[in-house]
C-alpha positions, 0 to 999 in steps of 0.5 A: 500500499501506498501513503497519499502524498499531501499538496496544495491544490489549486481548486479549492475544496479538492482533497489533498490525500490519498486515502482508502476506506471501505463502506458498511452498506451496499452501494449501488454502482455510481459515481461514488468514492471511486465505484461507490453510491451517494449518500441519502441526505440524512442518513450518515449524518455524523460524517463530516467534511473537513476545509482545511485552510480555506480550500487549501486541503480537503478530509473527511471525519466522523463525529463520535461526540457532540463537539469531537470528530476523530480524523487521520493525523494527515490532514493536519501534517506539514508533510505526511509523506515525511511525519505524521506528527502533529502538535497537540492545540489549535491546527495551524491552518483555519479548519471548518467542519460541516457536519450532517449534511450529505450534499453540502449544497444543501442547508441544515446540519451544523457548520463550525471551526476546529479548535484543538487537536488532539494527536494519537502518536502511534497511527494516523490519527486526531481527535479534533474538537468543535468550536461548539457542540453539533446538536441534533446530530447523533454521534457513531458509536466506536467499536471495541473490537476488530472486525475479523478478515473476510468481514465487509466494512462500509467506508464514507467520504467527500471525495473524489469519485470516479468521474468528479473533481470535487464531488460535494456530495457523501459517498459510500463504498463496500470493502472487505477486510484483508488484514487485520493488524497492530494499530491498522485495517488493510481493506479491499474494494471490489468495485470502489477505492478510496480517494483524495479527500476520503481521508479521515473518513469513517469505516463502518461496520455492523455489530450487535445490531448496530453501526459503529466505527471500525477505523478511519481512513489513512492511505489508499492506492485510489485505484479508479479515482478521477485523475487517477483511472490507470491505477487498477489497485483498489486496497486502503489503509485503516486506522484501527479504533477499536483498540484505542477506545478507551483513548477516545473515551479519554480525550471526550472527558467522559471516564469519571469513576472507576470500580476495580476488580481482579482475576485471571480472565484469560486463563493465562495463570496471571491475574488481570484488571478490570475497571468498570467506568462511569461515563456519566449521563448522555444529553438524553438522560440515559446512564453510561458505564463501560468495562475496561480490561488491563491484560497482565504481561508479567511486568504490568499491564497492556494498555486497557481496552473496551470490552463493553459499554452500555450503548443505547442502554442505560446503566447507572454506575452507582447501582452497581457492586463489581466482584470477580469469580469463575463462576461457571468454572471454566479456568476462567475469571467472570464478573458479576454485578449486583444492581440496584433498581430501588423501590417498586411503586407498592415499597419493595426494594429491588435488586439484579445480579448481572454477570459478564461471563469470560469469553478468555482473549476476546473480552467478556460476553454482554451482560445478561441477568441471573437473578432478579429479586421482584421475580424470586418467591423467596425473596421478593424485597432485597436492599442493595444498599444493605448488602456487602458483596465477596465472591469465593469458592466456598463449597470447594466444587470449583466455582466460584460464589458469593456472599452477601453480608446483609443489615437487617438493622436494629430489633426492638430492643437495640440489637443490631441484627445482621445475616450471611447469604449465599448465590451458589455458582451453578455454572450457568448463573446462581442459585436462589440465595439462602440465608447461612448465618444470621446474628440472632440473639447476638449483636452485629453491627453491619455498619461497623463490617469491611469483608474480604474473602479468601482461603485463610485456612488452606482447606480449599474452601474460601471463607469470609473475614470481617474487620470489625469497628469496635469504636474507641476506648475510654482512654482514646485508642481505636478499637478493631478486632478480625472475624472469621466465617470458615467455608463448608460444604453447606454453608459458613461456620459461626464467626470467630474472633481470631485477632484484636487491637488490644492495648494497641490503637487501629483505625478501622476507618483508616483500613482498606482491606484486601485478601491475596496469598502474599506469601506464596504458601497456599494460604491467603493472607491479608493486607491493609492500606492504612491512612496516617492522614496528613503530616506538618508539611502537609504530605499524606501518609498511607502504609502497608500492613499485612495479617499473615494467614495461619491454619487457625486465624491469622499472625499479628499484623506487620507493618511492609511498606510506607509512604515516608516522604513521599506524599501518598493519597488513602483517600485516592486509592482503590487497591485490589489483589492478584497474581499479576506476574504468574509467580505464585505470589499475589500482588497489590494494584491500586486504582489511584484518583489524581482528581481533576486536571486543568484540561477537565478531564479525571487522572487515573494511574495504576500502581503495582506493589509486587510480592516478594514472599515475605514483603513488598517491593515499593509501589510503581507507576505501571498505567496512566491515562494521560493523552 
């Protein structure tokens, strides 16, 4: 394939770059993207025409957000034949985008300037911010999976056709995917080609009933295009977007918050990370969310890939509690979300349970509801806000189950009432929840409980540990204790206290608990990220403590790391545990919130504490979402 050269054109409105693009729908033989067909007014309204430098250059683009286009970096490069490097910031040449018009001579749509460019350094791609939103035009969703070889794509553009130099109309053509490589697609048109002016235009696919953006036109042989009739080759190169879906959303400032879970999602023996990202609300009032996966590669993680997004559905991030486990026993971890539906008209609390089943390297199947309280005669009302959920194989059958510590509030005589429920994994979902313990005549404060799951005694069945808050002693010491519910075939043994802070002071509220076999001895240990507040000079101080698991409980906690002269914000940290390097010892990953930046985007990083068996290496940053 040849990269098209950019050159100033004598005539305004003529494309400056050579590019090839594939089209999604069938195209009638006519005068299109050389050999494609003219698009009907109102279809593919997200496609834009770019006028760069008052007619010096012309490109195509796609609207992926009310105020953001995606297009080719080569449209803005000084000499794309030599370098695709484009500086971030305002474009050098005045750039005007016309969006929502299949015929540029018609009225309607949106015409506005491009005021900012955000280039993607590893491919011919750039995001372009509009001076004002393109109201009333639906953006095209960005794909989260690559098209397969042999799949058909539909490519759109405002470039030359077989017979027209400056058609001023949107054309489409069908292309077949030949090769799928890192960052790019090789496509070939049967009777169509991508021509000058089509550069930056969208390549579309249809997946799961919706049209989505699979690529952006980058280079083409231009076979059969006007003034290039002697060339017969119809091949073209598209810049992939599915593998950088997360980057597109970061540019759009969508990710606001994350829930983190860890598990070996691809079954390779190393734990990966899953982040359920909050994308906020759309203009039409839908709650939006997406699932990102970071695949462990031994010394860190590969960049995130978006494996699911809520699309045109509504998914309320705040209504989900995320846990990971191998629920179907296939050797790959899945995800479960306990979801809050609020109250029914008759005052019942309604809750559902959804699962994302792992498909290995292919990501996750779309979420499916496997239980809901309103359809379970045994649990007509289930209060999501009263549920703390953890996953583990409590009965030792090779399939992970769920345990829920449930708050029943206070009895008439003032006792705190709590129960423990299990959803047993059955391979295709979960059995109806059953109560396996309740506090009975004793008092158990649900509000004072932080729970984690793991095989603490090494018997092959997961247990539940609870760090319990006893408040303050008369002399001002913070008091806490550890309780364990030992897993059994039919439920759990009654809880037993295995440690208490005693004469020392341990602040329950300053503790974030994660469970993992940090020593590699076959018994799960506990780690606590502990908040020491701020130093006199304003540094945030934190430390990591470990309770080593033993046959009968836990050894006394020992401090294995502290932030020292550095600053570590405990409030901004979400720790999870997993064997990320596959050495048989669990490590700790922390999703770290850097807050809102000057550009309006939420900064996020991933840090790893690698286990050494008897402690941890100092934390190191393995990823952040800086653009």
